[in-house]
N, C-alpha and C positions, 0 to 999 in steps of 0.2 A: 227723513223728515225732522222738522224742528218742533219740539214740544216745550211749552211753557207751563210749569206747575206753579199755581198761584196759591199761597198760603196766607192766613191771617198773620201768623208770626213764625219765628224760627225757634221758639221755645220747645222744650222737650215734652212731647205728648205722643200718644199712640198714632194719631193721624199724621203727625209730622215725621215720626220715625218710619212709618209705612211709606210716606212719600219719598223719604230719603232712599229706601231700598228700591222702590219703583223707578225713581229717576236714575239711580246708579245702574239698575238693570237695563233700562232703555239705552243709556249711554254705551254700556258694554255690548249691546246688540247693534251698535253702529249708528245710533241716532244722535242728533244734536239736542241738548237739553238745557233749558234755562229755568231757574228757580226765582220766584218773585215773592217777597214779603211785604205785607201791608201794615206792619206793626208801627205804632206810635209810642215812644220813639223807636227808630229802627235799631235792631239788635237781635239778641237771641243766641243762645249757645250752640245751636245746631247749624248756624251759619258756617262755622269753621268745618263742621263735619261734611256739609255739602261740598264746600270748596276742596276739602281733602280728597273727595272722590273725583275731582276734576271737573266739577259742574259750575257753571257761571251763575252767580247770585246777584240779583238786583233788589234794591229796596225802594219802594215808593210809599212815603208816609201818608197814611190816611189822616185827614184833619178831624177834629172833634165833631161829633154829630154826623148827619148825612153829608157826604162830600161829593157833590156831582163832578167836581174837577178831577176826581180820581178816575172816573170813566175815561175821560179824554186822555189823561196822562198814561193810563194803562194801554189804551188803544194805540197811542204814539209809540210806546215802548214795544208793543207786539209788531208794529209796522217796521220799526227801526231794525229789529232782529229778524224779521221775516218769519214770524211764528206761524205755523201751519195748524197746530192744535193748541188751543188754550184749555188746559186741564185745571179745573177749579176745585179746591178742597174745602168742603163745609160752607158755612152760611155767608159770611162777608165776602169772600172771593167770588161766590156766585152773584151776589147783588151787584158788585162792580165789574167783575170779569166777564159776565155774559154779554151785556151790551158792548163792552169794550172789544171783546173777541169778534162780535158781529161787525162792528165798525172797521176792524182790521182785516176782515175777510177770512178769519180763521174758523176752523171747526171748533165748536165749543162743547166740552164734556165736563161733567161734574162728578165728584164722588162724595157721597154723604157717609161719614165714618161712624156716626152715632145718632141716637134719637133725640138729642136736645132740640127744642123747638124754637127758642128765642122769644122775644116779646111780640106783642100784636103788630107793631109797626114793622118790625123785622120780617114777620111772616108775610105781611102784605107785600113788602118789597120782593121777598123771595118768590112769591107766586107770580109777580110780574116778570122777574128776571128768568124764572123757570121756563117761560114760554119761548125764550130765545135759545135754550139748549138744543143741541143736536142729539145728545144722549145724556142720561142721568143714571149713574151707577150707585147701587147701595152695596154695603159690605155683607149684608145678610138679607134673607127674605123679609124678616120682621121690619128692618129699617126701610126696605123698599115699600112695604105695605103702609108704613107711616107717611112716606112721601106721597103715595096715592091718596090717602085720607086727607092730608093737609093741602093737597093741590099744589105742592111746591115744584112739581115737575109734571109734564104731560104723562098720563099713564102708559101710553104706547111707546114712550122713550125710556121707560125705566127698566133696567136689567140689573142682575146681581153678579158681581165678581168678588168672591171671597178673598180675604187677605192672605198674603203669602209672606214668608220670611226667608232670609238667607240662612239656610240650615247649617252652613259651615261654621257659623259663629257660636253655635250653641253645643257645647259638649262639657259635661260635668266630670272632668278627670279628677282623681284624688288630689293631685298637686294643686289644681285650680281651686278645689274645695278648701284645702288647708290654707292656701294663701288668702282666700276671700274671708274666711272665718278670722284669721289672724288680723286682717285689716279692720274688721268690724269689732274686734275684741270679744269674740264669741268662743267659748271652749270647744275644742275639736270634738269632744264626746257628746256635746249637747244635742238634743233633738230640736230642730228649728223649723218653725212654720213662718211663712212670710208672704209679702205682696209687694208689687212695684206699681206705682202710678201717681197721678195728680192727687193731691189732698184736697178733693173737691167734694161737695155734699153728696153727689150721686155715687161716689166710691164707698161711702158709709164705713170709714175706717173706725169711728168710735164703736160701731156695732161689732166689728172684728175684735177690737180690744176687749169688749165686754164678754163676747163668746169665749175668747181664749184665756181670759184672766184666771179662772180656776184651775187651769192646766199648767200655768207658768211657774217656774222656780229655777233654781240653779242649773238644773239639767234639761230645761225646756224653755226655749226662747222664742220671741216673736220679733221679726224684722219687717219694717214697712219702709220702703225706699221711695223717696220723692219729697215734694214740697207743695205748699199751697195754703189757701185760707183756712183749711180745717186742721192745720197742725196744732194750734192751741187746744182745740177740742180733744184731739187724740191724746195730747200730753196730760190734759185734765182728767180724762177718763182713766189713764194708766195710774195717775197719782191717787185718784179716788179709790181705786181698787188695790192700792199698795203693791203694784207690780211694776212700777216705773223701772226698777233696777233690771228687770228681765225683758224690757221692751226696747229694742234698738231702732232708733230713728236717724239714719245717717244723712238724710236730706237728699238733694238732687244729685245723682250720679250719672256719669256717662259710660259706666262699665256694667251695663245690665247683665250681660252674659256671666260676668263674675259674681254679681249679686245673686243671681238665680242658682249658681253653682254652690253657694253657701247653704242653700235650703235643703230640708228633707221633704217638705210638702209646700206647694203653692196654693194660696187662698185668694179667691176673688169674692169680695163681699158687697158688690155693687147692687144698687137699687135699679139701675137701668144701664144698658150696654148696646152696642152694636155687635161686632165680632172683635173683641179686644185683642190686639196684637200681642200683649204680654202673656196671655193664656197660651197662644200658639208657641211662644218662645219657651214658656215653662214646660210644655209638653215635649218640645223638641229637645229640651235639656234632659229629659227623662225623669221629670218630677211627676208624682201623683198630683193631680189638680182637684181641689174642692171648690166649687163655684156655686153662687146663687143661680137659680134657674130663671135668668132674665135674658132679653134680647135674643141673639143668635146662639147662645150657649147650649140650649137643649138640642140644637141641631148638630153641634159639634160634639158634644159629650153625651154618651149613653151611660146613664147612671149605673155604677158598678161594673162597667165594661171597660171603658177607656178613661174614666174619670168618675167624679162624684158630683151630684147636684143636691142642693138644699134650698128650701124656700127662702126668698129674700127677707131678712129681718128676723129669722127664727134662730135665736141664740142657742137654744137647747139642741136643735138639730145640727147646727154647725159644730158645737162643742162635742157632741156625741160622735160625729164623723171623724173629727180630728183625733179624739181619744182612741177610736178604733184603729186608725192608721198607725198611731204610735205603738199600739199593743200588738199589731200584726204586720211587721215590716215586710214579710214575704209576700203577703197579699198586695201590699202597697206597690211593691216592685212589679208584680204581674200586671196590675192595672196601668201603671206608669209606662211599661213597655208597649202595651197596646195603644196608648195615647201617642207615644213617640212614633209608632208606625203609621197611625192615622195622619199625623201632621206631615211626615216625610212623603206620604203617598198623595196627599191632596192639597197641601198648603205650602209648597215651595215657592220661593221668589220667582224662579224661572217660569213656573206655570202661570203665576199671576201676571208677570210681564208680558208673556205671550198672549194672554187673553186680552189685555188692554191694547196691545198692538194690533190684534185682530179686529178689535172694536174701531180703532182709529181708521184702519184701512177699509173696513166695510162702510164707514160713514163717508170716506173719501170717494169710494166708487159710486155711492148713492147721490153725492152732491152734484 
């Protein structure tokens, strides 16, 4: 079968990286796969990563504002390639890709990777486009419930397929750890907490800096990998607390497995989430994870068993948990090992790919 994955852009984000793994897994299973970006202007660093996996990448530029011509252009592209499944990731691809997929005679499937709602006009367009979907997938039950409440997809067409990752890429060997720390300029003996993600308001990295600041010093470092609009706020927070020398902000990186290998503990400080890919990656790496109890995280993490949960925005709780992990590395290793087992058993890329292919095939039989 020929599957077209439609993305807003090819920039680095959890949904985009998840789509890269899904598309590559489908290609490895013998299916033809096309990737379409709607970014204006066309570009994005993940384009090369998709192409390196042997995937065809097409770019259709969305014009400013609502662009009805994009529906026709997408439909023509789908017809030209013989697309059988149009798989639409997040909001804009659904708005344009759902009618385009129907016009082209393809099965239309969406995946909602997170809870962000968009503006009133966008929500109205989503509700209309959602009626054209054959299936709507959410990455967690919480995201699925939000889809039902907002009416952005018919309730009887919503299902949950949790994210999966390529487990072979995540292994924190001593040599990888040393190399990653050297590249970041972090002492080998330091205790390092960190995070990876977009510097967006919902990630709440200034909160992470405030919580971690009293713990930081020459032997305790904080690393936050990524870039975005909140970078100036994070730098200002570190400067205001006089810990900038101990906060490493390496910017956008394409070597997430290496960055994770440099850490002793992974921290998710978000105000809202779906089922973030990077938490699965951190657990697969063998890191203890401390996360805010948002989105699908309480379903993934049992506090004190395979990770740790703290209330969103609670600086004291996050700081206390981080301090306790530094003080008791043996206990941290036990919890990290359980988290690693959980991800290996339930969140492999192969499992995710199989579930999506089963969904496509069931829709084809019903059509």
